C-alpha beads as a LAMMPS data file, in Angstrom:
LAMMPS data file: protein, C-alpha beads

81 atoms
80 bonds

1 atom types
1 bond types

-500.0 500.0 xlo xhi
-500.0 500.0 ylo yhi
-500.0 500.0 zlo zhi

Masses

1 110.0

Atoms # bond

1 1 1 -477.990 -453.290 250.936
2 1 1 -479.482 -449.978 252.726
3 1 1 -480.235 -447.036 250.288
4 1 1 -479.731 -443.552 252.019
5 1 1 -482.675 -441.289 251.023
6 1 1 -481.740 -438.192 253.455
7 1 1 -478.779 -436.572 254.185
8 1 1 -476.312 -438.217 256.669
9 1 1 -472.990 -438.017 258.325
10 1 1 -470.583 -440.085 256.086
11 1 1 -470.152 -442.084 259.083
12 1 1 -474.013 -443.213 258.637
13 1 1 -473.650 -443.857 255.136
14 1 1 -473.452 -447.660 253.550
15 1 1 -470.527 -448.493 251.644
16 1 1 -470.411 -448.741 247.759
17 1 1 -472.912 -446.148 247.041
18 1 1 -471.886 -443.041 245.283
19 1 1 -472.755 -440.190 247.678
20 1 1 -472.665 -436.252 247.137
21 1 1 -470.939 -434.139 249.818
22 1 1 -473.331 -431.483 251.132
23 1 1 -471.164 -430.233 253.877
24 1 1 -467.775 -430.189 255.345
25 1 1 -466.246 -429.974 258.600
26 1 1 -466.868 -426.300 260.282
27 1 1 -462.967 -426.665 261.396
28 1 1 -461.139 -424.120 258.817
29 1 1 -457.807 -426.369 259.063
30 1 1 -460.219 -429.750 258.884
31 1 1 -461.831 -428.143 255.772
32 1 1 -458.447 -427.545 253.978
33 1 1 -457.199 -430.747 255.082
34 1 1 -460.032 -432.716 253.371
35 1 1 -460.187 -430.353 250.411
36 1 1 -456.507 -431.215 249.571
37 1 1 -457.774 -435.119 249.267
38 1 1 -460.299 -433.930 246.960
39 1 1 -463.547 -433.896 249.729
40 1 1 -465.157 -430.694 249.535
41 1 1 -468.723 -429.983 248.976
42 1 1 -469.890 -431.237 245.902
43 1 1 -467.371 -434.050 245.256
44 1 1 -468.474 -437.562 244.627
45 1 1 -467.406 -439.982 247.436
46 1 1 -467.879 -443.799 248.197
47 1 1 -467.278 -445.567 251.583
48 1 1 -465.108 -448.186 250.774
49 1 1 -464.567 -449.878 254.111
50 1 1 -465.939 -449.157 257.771
51 1 1 -462.842 -450.025 259.953
52 1 1 -464.090 -451.408 263.266
53 1 1 -462.933 -448.400 265.221
54 1 1 -465.072 -446.183 263.147
55 1 1 -462.702 -444.686 260.973
56 1 1 -463.563 -445.089 257.090
57 1 1 -461.608 -445.717 253.683
58 1 1 -463.273 -443.803 250.964
59 1 1 -462.772 -443.069 247.449
60 1 1 -462.520 -440.150 245.757
61 1 1 -461.372 -438.597 242.660
62 1 1 -459.755 -441.941 242.013
63 1 1 -458.047 -441.846 244.951
64 1 1 -458.613 -444.105 248.668
65 1 1 -458.440 -441.439 251.726
66 1 1 -458.417 -442.771 255.336
67 1 1 -460.862 -440.709 257.554
68 1 1 -461.298 -440.659 261.554
69 1 1 -464.476 -441.085 262.927
70 1 1 -464.587 -437.942 264.407
71 1 1 -464.277 -436.133 260.962
72 1 1 -466.653 -438.541 259.145
73 1 1 -469.362 -437.456 261.377
74 1 1 -468.547 -434.188 260.103
75 1 1 -468.888 -434.493 256.472
76 1 1 -473.215 -434.867 255.311
77 1 1 -473.580 -436.550 252.222
78 1 1 -476.713 -437.728 250.252
79 1 1 -476.769 -440.014 247.594
80 1 1 -475.516 -439.350 244.005
81 1 1 -478.573 -438.869 241.413

Bonds

1 1 1 2
2 1 2 3
3 1 3 4
4 1 4 5
5 1 5 6
6 1 6 7
7 1 7 8
8 1 8 9
9 1 9 10
10 1 10 11
11 1 11 12
12 1 12 13
13 1 13 14
14 1 14 15
15 1 15 16
16 1 16 17
17 1 17 18
18 1 18 19
19 1 19 20
20 1 20 21
21 1 21 22
22 1 22 23
23 1 23 24
24 1 24 25
25 1 25 26
26 1 26 27
27 1 27 28
28 1 28 29
29 1 29 30
30 1 30 31
31 1 31 32
32 1 32 33
33 1 33 34
34 1 34 35
35 1 35 36
36 1 36 37
37 1 37 38
38 1 38 39
39 1 39 40
40 1 40 41
41 1 41 42
42 1 42 43
43 1 43 44
44 1 44 45
45 1 45 46
46 1 46 47
47 1 47 48
48 1 48 49
49 1 49 50
50 1 50 51
51 1 51 52
52 1 52 53
53 1 53 54
54 1 54 55
55 1 55 56
56 1 56 57
57 1 57 58
58 1 58 59
59 1 59 60
60 1 60 61
61 1 61 62
62 1 62 63
63 1 63 64
64 1 64 65
65 1 65 66
66 1 66 67
67 1 67 68
68 1 68 69
69 1 69 70
70 1 70 71
71 1 71 72
72 1 72 73
73 1 73 74
74 1 74 75
75 1 75 76
76 1 76 77
77 1 77 78
78 1 78 79
79 1 79 80
80 1 80 81
């Protein structure tokens, strides 16, 4: 398994590792939508599955959320200590 040591876009993070969200989208509407799904700065997420089309399924707060590729690239994460 690849280990992330520096902040990276969520799209580039490996599946299965707990990740700490450092930054979210700069777009206010997208930021609100993500927050409503539990994805906000400080949250712990984990990539469950990477789809062939670039999207992701992530686990957050006991739920699974689908995120498109472009939005996944705006979320900056690092490994959870």
